[in-house]
VEXPA-571720 format. One record per residue: residue in three letters; x, y, z of N, C-alpha, C, CB in turn. Coordinates in steps of 0.001 Angstrom, whole numbers, padded with zeros to 6 digits, always signed. Glycine has a CB too. Layout:
ALAXYZXYZXYZXYZ;...
This chain:
UNK+011458-014538-003515+011036-013633-004569+009996-014293-005462+012234-013181-005395;UNK+010186-015543-005816+009227-016235-006673+007879-016327-005997+009729-017628-007032;UNK+007893-016416-004669+006651-016513-003926+005819-015248-004100+006933-016765-002449;UNK+006459-014069-004154+005748-012812-004281+005179-012600-005681+006661-011676-003926;UNK+005666-013337-006675+005160-013174-008023+003793-013832-008178+006143-013754-009029;UNK+003527-014857-007414+002230-015512-007446+001306-014837-006447+002363-017023-007141;UNK+000013-014733-006788-000912-014134-005830-000999-014978-004558-002306-013974-006460;UNK-001188-014296-003458-001404-014969-002181-002789-015594-002227-001262-013976-000966;UNK-002877-016901-002054-004151-017601-002140-004834-017596-000781-003951-019045-002640;UNK-006039-017047-000753-006876-017014+000442-008104-017856+000129-007268-015533+000857;UNK-008413-018808+001004-009591-019653+000794-010688-019247+001769-009237-021157+000966;UNK-011907-019151+001240-013048-018841+002095-013788-020132+002400-013994-017801+001426;UNK-013913-020400+003689-014625-021594+004134-016119-021331+004180-014121-022046+005512;UNK-016909-022383+004342-018371-022261+004408-018784-021335+005552-019023-023652+004585;UNK-017971-021276+006606-018267-020402+007742-017941-018944+007438-017491-020856+008969;UNK-017489-018673+006201-017091-017348+005712-015759-016874+006301-018175-016335+006034;UNK-015063-017739+007014-013739-017375+007506-012746-017477+006358-013309-018285+008695;UNK-011752-016604+006400-010753-016522+005340-009448-017140+005825-010533-015052+004898;UNK-008882-018032+005021-007723-018824+005416-006542-018524+004494-008060-020331+005391;UNK-005432-018065+005075-004201-017784+004329-003482-019113+004116-003278-016746+005091;UNK-003345-019521+002868-002749-020825+002576-001234-020837+002763-003086-021236+001163;UNK-000587-019660+002775+000867-019624+002965+001262-019754+004428+001434-018338+002401;UNK+000505-019100+005300+000864-019108+006718-000005-020049+007534+000764-017716+007284;UNK-000974-020665+006887-001888-021610+007538-002573-021000+008757-001133-022866+007951;UNK-003123-019806+008574-003901-019197+009643-005039-018386+009047-003010-018309+010536;UNK-005988-018029+009908-007127-017247+009460-006751-015771+009418-008343-017476+010379;UNK-007340-015062+008456-007047-013644+008281-008356-012858+008214-006198-013408+007002;UNK-008228-011561+008420-009367-010655+008341-009260-009829+007063-009436-009734+009593;UNK-010296-009064+006802-010243-008163+005644-009133-007145+005811-011587-007448+005446;UNK-008914-006681+007033-007845-005706+007273-006473-006334+007005-007915-005171+008726;UNK-006315-007617+007345-005060-008313+007027-004844-008358+005513-005070-009752+007609;UNK-005908-008653+004787-005815-008729+003330-005469-007353+002763-007145-009253+002720;UNK-006087-006306+003302-005765-004934+002861-004292-004642+003131-006669-003883+003589;UNK-003768-005120+004250-002350-004927+004567-001439-005631+003581-002057-005420+005964;UNK-001813-006843+003161-001016-007565+002157-000959-006761+000862-001609-008979+001889;UNK-002107-006223+000475-002189-005469-000777-001388-004178-000668-003658-005160-001133;UNK-001520-003465+000460-000740-002236+000647+000752-002548+000635-001128-001538+001970;UNK+001120-003731+001060+002512-004150+001042+003008-004554-000342+002700-005286+001987;UNK+002126-004492-001332+002534-004791-002700+002197-006196-003154+003989-004578-002839;UNK+001490-006938-002362+001175-008331-002688-000176-008443-003371+001192-009193-001427;UNK-000251-009219-004421-001530-009523-005060-002179-010651-004271-001346-009917-006576;UNK-003500-010647-004190-004215-011715-003501-005264-012314-004426-004870-011191-002207;UNK-005583-013562-004158-006669-014228-004864-007488-014947-003801-006135-015228-005977;UNK-008781-014642-003768-009673-015226-002770-010645-016140-003495-010432-014122-001954;UNK-010665-017410-003089-011545-018386-003735-012402-019090-002693-010723-019416-004538;UNK-013585-019485-003133-014477-020254-002283-013977-021691-002259-015955-020174-002785;UNK-013778-022240-001069-013207-023579-000932-014079-024642-001591-013009-023914+000537;UNK-015389-024544-001402-016291-025578-001896-016509-025490-003411-017624-025479-001180;UNK-016840-024300-003912-017186-024170-005332-015989-023829-006217-018244-023112-005500;UNK-014932-023264-005624-013782-022837-006404-013979-021492-007088-013464-023869-007428;UNK-015124-020827-006823-015398-019522-007439-014387-018486-006961-016836-019055-007114;UNK-013992-017605-007875-013081-016504-007544-013898-015384-006910-012312-015991-008818;UNK-013612-015065-005660-014343-014051-004903-013512-012789-004676-014785-014620-003568;UNK-012390-012674-005357-011450-011584-005106-012116-010220-005280-010245-011699-006041;UNK-012803-009996-006386-013437-008695-006637-014421-008344-005537-014151-008697-007991;UNK-015223-009318-005139-016227-009098-004095-015562-008614-002804-017028-010394-003832;UNK-014483-009250-002399-013818-008880-001148-013045-007573-001273-012879-009987-000710;UNK-012452-007311-002431-011759-006031-002619-012752-004875-002555-011004-006012-003969;UNK-013915-005055-003161-014951-004027-003083-015425-003836-001642-016139-004395-003987;UNK-015503-004914-000889-015908-004826+000520-014862-004048+001329-016107-006246+001119;UNK-013590-004277+001054-012522-003540+001743-012642-002050+001439-011123-004068+001319;UNK-012853-001722+000163-012999-000322-000240-014221+000292+000450-013128-000205-001786;UNK-015333-000419+000456-016555+000099+001080-016350+000354+002573-017718-000883+000870;UNK-015636-000534+003251-015389-000337+004682-014528+000888+004930-014721-001570+005284;UNK-013490+001094+004119-012650+002283+004273-013453+003546+004003-011439+002214+003333;UNK-014259+003533+002963-015074+004697+002624-016084+004989+003742-015807+004471+001279;UNK-016668+003953+004334-017675+004170+005378-017062+004685+006676-018429+002880+005649;UNK-015747+004463+006870-015070+004970+008072-014567+006392+007872-013902+004057+008451;UNK-014902+007011+006759-014488+008377+006508-013142+008492+005824-014452+009123+007780;UNK-012554+007388+005402-011274+007401+004689-011560+007531+003195-010436+006105+004992;UNK-012240+008595+002832-012733+008767+001472-011609+009027+000485-013730+009899+001419;UNK-011566+008208-000533-010659+008392-001655-011479+008711-002895-009775+007133-001878;UNK-012652+008144-002959-013504+008305-004135-014568+009371-003864-014169+006956-004519;UNK-014498+010491-004588-015526+011524-004416-016891+011005-004864-015154+012796-005209;UNK-017940+011607-004348-019298+011175-004647-019592+011214-006142-020294+012040-003903;UNK-019099+012232-006839-019376+012298-008277-018725+011130-009025-018878+013632-008853;UNK-017554+010674-008571-016909+009510-009199-017723+008250-008914-015447+009339-008684;UNK-018201+008110-007685-019036+006950-007352-020316+006953-008186-019381+006944-005846;UNK-020929+008137-008359-022122+008239-009207-021809+007814-010641-022674+009677-009190;UNK-020668+008260-011153-020282+007889-012515-020043+006381-012636-019021+008657-012935;UNK-019465+005789-011615-019251+004337-011638-020585+003596-011668-018423+003891-010412;UNK-021547+004044-010863-022865+003407-010858-023518+003562-012229-023770+004017-009754;UNK-023410+004750-012816-023983+004975-014151-023321+004079-015206-023832+006454-014551;UNK-022031+003821-015047-021323+003041-016059-021818+001598-016136-019837+003055-015772;UNK-022436+001116-015071-022962-000248-015110-024220-000350-015963-023257-000734-013702;UNK-024849+000779-016250-026095+000735-017008-025961+001346-018397-027180+001448-016247;UNK-024731+001641-018803-024541+002250-020128-023656+001370-020988-023927+003659-020004;UNK-023566+001752-022247-022701+001008-023161-021235+001323-022903-023058+001326-024614;UNK-020972+002330-022055-019587+002695-021730-018950+001689-020769-019539+004100-021118;UNK-019719+000735-020297-019217-000237-019333-017944-000905-019805-020264-001281-019055;UNK-017856-001215-021068-016679-001923-021565-015428-001046-021545-016933-002423-022975;UNK-015580+000276-021628-014426+001173-021646-013974+001587-020251-014748+002404-022453;UNK-014843+001512-019274-014515+002001-017930-013355+001240-017296-015735+001903-017033;UNK-013336-000088-017309-012203-000781-016665-010852-000423-017283-012405-002284-016746;UNK-010802-000342-018618-009546+000010-019274-009132+001440-018924-009675-000149-020796;UNK-010113+002347-018873-009814+003739-018526-009279+003843-017102-011068+004613-018683;UNK-009924+003152-016168-009471+003204-014771-008071+002594-014623-010471+002463-013854;UNK-007844+001475-015277-006525+000836-015201-005450+001750-015777-006532-000511-015949;UNK-005728+002367-016918-004758+003272-017534-004523+004495-016653-005239+003708-018927;UNK-005579+005008-016033-005438+006173-015155-004540+005867-013964-006809+006639-014666;UNK-004741+004725-013340-003908+004364-012192-002472+004089-012616-004484+003141-011480;UNK-002287+003514-013786-000929+003261-014289-000211+004591-014528-000971+002419-015604;UNK-000913+005560-015122-000322+006881-015333-000006+007550-014005-001261+007765-016158;UNK-000879+007378-013020-000653+007960-011698+000608+007370-011057-001879+007723-010788;UNK+000756+006042-011121+001946+005389-010562+003210+005859-011269+001823+003861-010669;UNK+003159+005943-012594+004321+006405-013366+004691+007838-013019+004042+006295-014863;UNK+003695+008713-012961+003994+010121-012665+004516+010278-011251+002748+010993-012861;UNK+004017+009471-010319+004521+009536-008949+005989+009101-008897+003665+008652-008016;UNK+006333+008050-009621+007718+007583-009661+008625+008628-010295+007818+006263-010431;UNK+008183+009216-011403+008985+010233-012080+009146+011473-011205+008346+010612-013423;UNK+008103+011846-010496+008171+013003-009611+009214+012775-008525+006795+013288-008982;UNK+009214+011574-007930+010191+011258-006888+011609+011275-007459+009885+009884-006260;UNK+011795+010739-008669+013112+010750-009306+013586+012178-009540+013075+009981-010633;UNK+012711+013019-010050+013075+014412-010317+013379+015164-009026+011952+015118-011078;UNK+012637+014883-007984+012894+015540-006699+014269+015130-006177+011788+015184-005663;UNK+014614+013880-006349+015918+013405-005893+017054+014036-006699+015989+011880-005993;UNK+016870+014194-008017+017900+014788-008865+018066+016274-008580+017561+014575-010334;UNK+016963+016971-008331+016992+018421-008149+017378+018840-006735+015650+019002-008492;UNK+017486+017909-005833+017748+018231-004433+019214+018649-004255+017411+017020-003523;UNK+019465+019883-003791+020845+020329-003603+021553+019591-002466+020869+021819-003333;UNK+020807+018925-001628+021390+018199-000502+021964+016847-000927+020344+017995+000584;UNK+021702+016418-002156+022108+015076-002572+023612+014854-002492+021641+014817-003976;UNK+024423+015929-002514+025875+015783-002418+026385+015774-000986+026546+016888-003174;UNK+025512+016045-000019+025912+016113+001391+026120+014698+001934+024842+016872+002236;UNK+027232+014477+002667+027437+013154+003261+026273+012808+004194+028782+013104+004033;UNK+025790+011604+004099+024680+011154+004937+023315+011468+004354+024789+011771+006289;UNK+023274+012008+003135+021996+012368+002524+021096+011145+002353+022229+013039+001170;UNK+021690+010008+002001+020888+008797+001814+020150+008430+003088+021771+007631+001367;UNK+020821+008622+004234+020178+008317+005510+019013+009271+005767+021198+008398+006661;UNK+019205+010545+005434+018128+011522+005608+016957+011157+004705+018626+012960+005300;UNK+017253+010799+003476+016214+010444+002525+015455+009206+002997+016818+010206+001136;UNK+016173+008206+003480+015525+006995+003991+014634+007343+005174+016577+005938+004403;UNK+015085+008285+006001+014310+008711+007157+013019+009400+006715+015142+009650+008044;UNK+013118+010233+005696+011937+010911+005185+010928+009904+004638+012327+011917+004098;UNK+011426+008923+003908+010537+007910+003348+009874+007098+004451+011307+006985+002403;UNK+010631+006755+005494+010060+006007+006615+009008+006846+007331+011164+005577+007603;UNK+009292+008135+007492+008342+009021+008144+007051+009120+007327+008959+010414+008343;UNK+007192+009335+006014+006004+009413+005159+005210+008115+005192+006404+009740+003721;UNK+005923+007004+005186+005257+005707+005213+004503+005521+006520+006272+004575+005019;UNK+005123+005927+007627+004471+005802+008929+003244+006704+009014+005454+006143+010055;UNK+003365+007906+008457+002259+008861+008552+001109+008527+007612+002758+010253+008258;UNK+001392+007869+006505+000343+007563+005530-000080+006105+005579+000813+007906+004135;UNK+000394+005364+006538+000021+003964+006625+000563+003131+005496-001446+003837+006662;UNK+001682+003529+004924+002309+002748+003858+001858+003136+002472+002036+001309+004066;UNK+000953+004099+002338+000433+004460+001022+001472+005127+000135-000748+005370+001173;UNK+002429+005853+000720+003347+006627-000120+004179+005752-001032+004257+007460+000739;UNK+004553+004562-000619+005400+003720-001460+004665+002572-002100+006526+003188-000664;UNK+003394+002411-001779+002711+001217-002236+002321+001259-003704+001500+000997-001413;UNK+002265+002432-004342+001880+002497-005737+002908+001850-006632+001666+003920-006152;UNK+004156+001900-006221+005186+001339-007089+005640-000025-006602+006373+002280-007175;UNK+004869-000641-005712+005209-001974-005232+005987-001903-003940+006006-002731-006276;UNK+006308-003054-003380+006997-003071-002103+008443-002651-002239+006919-004438-001488;UNK+008967-002096-001164+010386-001776-001167+011175-003038-000906+010719-000695-000117;UNK+012494-002954-001057+013336-004132-000846+013174-004663+000569+014808-003799-001119;UNK+012988-003750+001518+012923-004158+002913+011557-004687+003303+013286-003008+003799;UNK+010485-004301+002597+009140-004641+003010+008545-005819+002251+008264-003459+002849;UNK+009232-006385+001276+008612-007372+000408+008149-008613+001153+009567-007765-000670;UNK+008838-009011+002192+008436-010196+002927+007889-009861+004305+009598-011139+003057;UNK+007765-008583+004621+007321-008196+005953+005816-008330+006056+007756-006762+006280;UNK+005327-008826+007206+003887-008903+007398+003323-007503+007608+003540-009817+008595;UNK+002043-007366+007367+001392-006075+007575+001451-005716+009044-000071-006100+007080;UNK+001703-004427+009327+001817-003989+010706+000452-003592+011226+002807-002824+010833;UNK+000170-003936+012448-001070-003580+013098-000807-002340+013928-001620-004748+013968;UNK-001337-001199+013499-001051+000046+014195-001684+000061+015577-001544+001233+013381;UNK-002671-000763+015840-003283-000800+017157-002359-001441+018193-004600-001553+017097;UNK-001415-002266+017773-000554-002969+018725+000661-002158+019122-000111-004280+018147;UNK+000814-000936+018598+001906-000080+019023+003089-000064+018086+002360-000492+020351;UNK+002994-000732+016957+004143-000737+016049+004396+000649+015478+003924-001736+014913;UNK+003349+001480+015365+003570+002839+014871+004365+003642+015887+002228+003537+014567;UNK+004188+003358+017181+004978+004016+018217+006430+003594+018092+004436+003683+019623;UNK+006666+002322+017830+008025+001834+017632+008663+002511+016422+008031+000305+017457;UNK+007899+002646+015347+008400+003312+014148+008764+004758+014450+007360+003250+013021;UNK+007897+005448+015179+008172+006846+015511+009400+006973+016404+006962+007477+016195;UNK+009565+006053+017351+010754+006083+018202+012018+005882+017370+010662+005005+019296;UNK+011961+004950+016422+013116+004714+015551+013411+005950+014705+012868+003491+014641;UNK+012369+006589+014225+012542+007809+013430+013173+008901+014276+011191+008289+012859;UNK+012701+009064+015510+013263+010094+016389+014744+009830+016664+012481+010153+017714;UNK+015089+008575+016902+016477+008224+017170+017350+008530+015961+016593+006743+017549;UNK+016896+008116+014791+017668+008359+013578+017754+009847+013266+017051+007614+012401;UNK+016687+010581+013525+016696+012015+013294+017699+012707+014214+015295+012597+013500;UNK+017766+012284+015471+018731+012858+016410+020157+012586+015940+018517+012286+017827;UNK+020414+011381+015442+021742+011043+014936+022094+011907+013720+021811+009546+014568;UNK+021125+012111+012839+021370+012935+011663+021617+014395+012045+020193+012838+010699;UNK+020922+014887+013053+021130+016246+013496+022540+016430+014067+020080+016624+014534;UNK+023024+015408+014781+024376+015452+015303+025390+015529+014159+024648+014225+016182;UNK+025175+014688+013118+026088+014679+011976+026067+016023+011255+025719+013550+011002;UNK+024870+016587+011077+024776+017879+010411+025417+018994+011218+023335+018214+010139;UNK+025282+018943+012538+025897+019988+013358+027423+019881+013299+025405+019890+014824;UNK+027967+018701+013145+029407+018537+012983+029878+019107+011654+029789+017065+013088;UNK+029057+019001+010625+029394+019549+009313+029420+021068+009332+028403+019061+008266;UNK+028574+021687+010154+028518+023160+010247+029728+023727+010942+027266+023602+010982;UNK+030423+022968+011764+031547+023489+012564+032779+023649+011768+031835+022603+013719;
């Protein structure tokens, strides 16, 4: 747990390769994005100069996602961000963005809490398993985005980022199907 409180230190070598100091191996930008989606803070520094390069690499990750059509930032927001670099509003923009994301995370957490309280199924035996299944399904379908705003879950805090190209998403879907079949059996027994 103490390890997760400190940012993951990534060192950039002169060859521009990125080195994970915890696992002693080289990582890619996609690996770093996976660490962040998993709730981990990262710090990227230049090995030779000691300069903090974290912002530069985070912006590069965002740019790559945006260029692949995974648009989160509408064009008008990007235009406003560019304008903010040339105005006196520059000093207020970072605080505004940070506060906006904090409010978004809070409202998402409160929404989930209210949905759980208002759910008439919450008294049904096995409801926790159904709820866990729904969360796993949402996580699989959104690439982990659904739970990442509020930090890692208890089960994911030490888990490495999953590579969907290697078939782990298929494994997740198979596990979901198996658990769903078991839940359907339990529910059909309750109806009898």
